[in-house]
N, C-alpha and C positions, 0 to 999 in steps of 0.2 A: 252698453258702453263699448267703445272700441277696445280691442285687446292690446296690451302693451307690446312693445317691440320685443322680438326674441332675444335671447342671450347672444352676445357677440360670438361669432364663429371664427376659428383660426384658419388663415389661408397662407399659402406660400407667399413669400415677400415679393412685392413688385415695386419698382422704383419709377418715378416720373422722369422719363428720359430727358425731357427738354429743360426742366427747371424754369425759373422765372427771370432769366437774364433779359436785359433790355431788348435784345434781338428777338426774343420769344414774345415778349409783350407787344412789340411792334406789330406782330401778326395778330395776336389775340385781340388787341384793341381795335383792329380793323373790322372785326366780325360784327355783323348786324343780324337782326332777325330776317331781313330781306335776303342777304347773301349767304346765310348759314342755316336758316330754319324755314325756308319758304314752304316746304312740304307740310309743315304744322299749322301755318297761319290761318288757313281756312277752317280749322277746327277750334280756334280760340273764340271765347265769348267774354264780354266785358266783366262778368261776375266771377270768373274762374279763380280758383286757388292753384297756383303753379309752383312746382319745385324744380329749380334749375340746378342740376348736378354738375360739378366741375365748372363753376361759374367764373373762376379766374378773376380778371380785373373788372368784370361786371358789365361790359358794354352790351352784350347780347341779353343779359339778365334785365338790364334797364329797358331795353327795347320791349321785352316781354311784359314788363310792368306797365309800360305805357299803353300796351294793347289790352290790358285787363284793368281798366281804371277803377272799376267797382269791386275788384277782387284783390288778391295779394300774391306776391311772388317771394319765395324764399330761395336765395342763392346759397348753395352749399359747395364747399371746396375742402379738400383734404389738407391744404396748405394754409394754416391760419394767417400767415404773414401777408398773403395777397388780399385778404378781405378788407383791410383798410383802404386799399386802392379801389376796391369795388364799392365800398360805402361812399367814397369821395365821388365816384362816377355817378351814383344815384343822386347824391346831394347836389352836384352841379346841374343835374337835369330837373331838380325840384320835385323828385318823386318821393312820395310818402308811403307808398303801398309796397315797399320792398324791404327785406331784411336779409342779413347774411350771417351764416353760421358755419362752423367747421364740423366735418363729419366724414364718415367712411361709407361709401356706397354699398359695401358688402353687408353692412349692419346699420341701417338707417335708424336714427333715434326719433322716430315718429310712430304714432299708432297706425294701425291698419286704416285704410280708407280715409286718408287725410287730405289728399289732393285730387283736383280734377285732371290735371296734366302733370306728368313727371317727364322732364326733358333732360337729355344729356348730349352734348356736342363734343366730339373728339375726346371721349372719356374711355369707352370700353377697350380701345386699343392699348390703354395703359394700365388696366387693372389686372389683379392676379386671377380673378375668377369671374369672367363676364357673365356667365350663366347665373351664378349666385347674385351678381349685381342686378340683373334683370328680374330675378325672383323678388328681390327687395323692392325694386321700383314698382313691380306689379302689386306687391302687398300694400304699399302705402297709397295706391291709386284707388279712388272711389269706383264702384261699379258704374259702368257707362263712360268712364273717363279714358284717358289715353296715356300710353307710354310712348315717347317719341325719342328716337336715337339716330344720330348721324355720325358716321366715322369715315375718315379717309381710308384709302386702300393704296398703300405705297407701291406695291408691285404693279399696279395699274397706272401709276403716274407716267406720263409720256410727254416728250418735248421734241422740238425741232429748232435748229439743226442738231445732228449728232455732235456732241461736244466731248472731246477726250477728258475723262475724269469724272463725268457725271454718272456713268454706269457704276463706277467704283464707289462713288458717294452713296448711291442707292443701296447697293449690296451691303456696304458697311453699316449704313443706318439700320437696315433690317436686322443685321446680326446683333447690333448693340441693343436695339429695342427688345429683341427676344431674350437676350442675356439678362435684361432687366425685368423679365417676367411678363412682358407685354406681347401683343400680337399686332404688328404693324400693318398687316393685310386684313384688318378687321372689317372693312366695308363689305366685302363679299360674304362674310360669315354672320352678319347680323340676323338675317332671316333664320338661319339654322340655330343660332343661339337662342332666339326668341322661342322657337318651337321646343328646344330643350328646357327652357325655363317654364314651360307649361302654357304658353299662349296658344289658343286654338288656331289652326291654320287659317280658318276663314275669318279670323279677327286680325290678321297681320296684313298690312299693306306695305309691300317692299318696293322701293323705288331707288333711283340714283340721280345724282346731279353733279355738276362740276364747278370748280373755280377755274378760270382761264386768264392767263396773263400774257398779253400780246402787244400792248402799246409800249412806247419807249418808257413812259413813267412806270407802268406796271412791271416791266422787265427789270428796271433799275431797283424798284422796291423789293420785289420777290427775290431777285438774285442777291441783293445786298444783305437782306436779313438772313438768308441761308448761308451766305459766306461768313457773316459775323457769328451766326449760331454754330457753324462748324468749327470755328476757332475759339470761341469764348464762352459758350453756354455750358450747362451741366452735361449736355451730350458729349462735348469735347472731352471732359474729364472722364466720363464713363468709357468713351472709346479708348483713351490711352490707358487708364487704370485697368481696364478689362482685357488689355492685350489685343484689341481689335484694330488698332491703328497707332502709328507713330505720329508725333507732332508734324513731321515733314509730310506724311501722307495726308493729314488733315489740311495742311497748308496747300497741298496740291488740289484737294477737293474745293477749297475756298476759291482758289484761282480759277478752277473750272466753272464755278458758279458765276464769277465776274466775267469770264470770257463769254459764257452764254448770254448774260445780261447785256453785253455790248453788241450782240448780233442784231442787225436791223430786221432780219426775218425771224427773230426769236419768238417762240410760242411754247407755252407750258400749260398743261392741263392736269388738274388734280381730280380724280374720280372719287366720289363719296357714295357709300351705301347708306340707305335710310330705311327705317322701319317706323310705321305708325300703327301701334297695337291697341285695339279696343279691349278694355278690361271688362 
């Protein structure tokens, strides 16, 4: 019999910096298995049981479910209020092999060896204890299965042309994220965290990939959602309430985003670290 989940452990508080404002979901619902989990796709098989941690509105989760038609995907998020949106996404696609539950990655409510693949996209940058999260992900993965994690690295984001105000936006975002208990430069740390979590070095494949926004439509979309996020999402509240920015400074950052988005030569790249760990 698989052993039960361990008793919950207590961790320092961490707050999801972005929240689920429309400007945030605009980005989340754009994500697909192809543009956000390409490093994992070659390891998927039709029969697999998959756990998707931090599923949010469920677009990426639904893609994974379509790729394992003879298996099942469980989408998990710490915010129960977003799960109805995820269920609707799966229902619209006619998927019957996916379910959604609320839970905490630090203490997963599943027995040992429950899943063939445990996946987390843009999650470990926001959690209180990423090494403990990886230990839990490893625990619920079957021997021979995979833990797959991808996170952005904010300090490695780069853009052209230099736009007054965007450097300040990046510095401020990183301060707010760390004050909330997260690590915004998670991408570069995934390999080290996996080793600390007990994955053997020869079982970890560490890679990187990017999102790049360069066409007029891409620039308008990316700059618009970040301008709105800077003014109206949970991030804005954390920035002001935490003493990291005034509303005027946030307005300046939002204007900088829109100025960059209007640049005909504008180009923005988001670097991600990735790990595919064999259990």
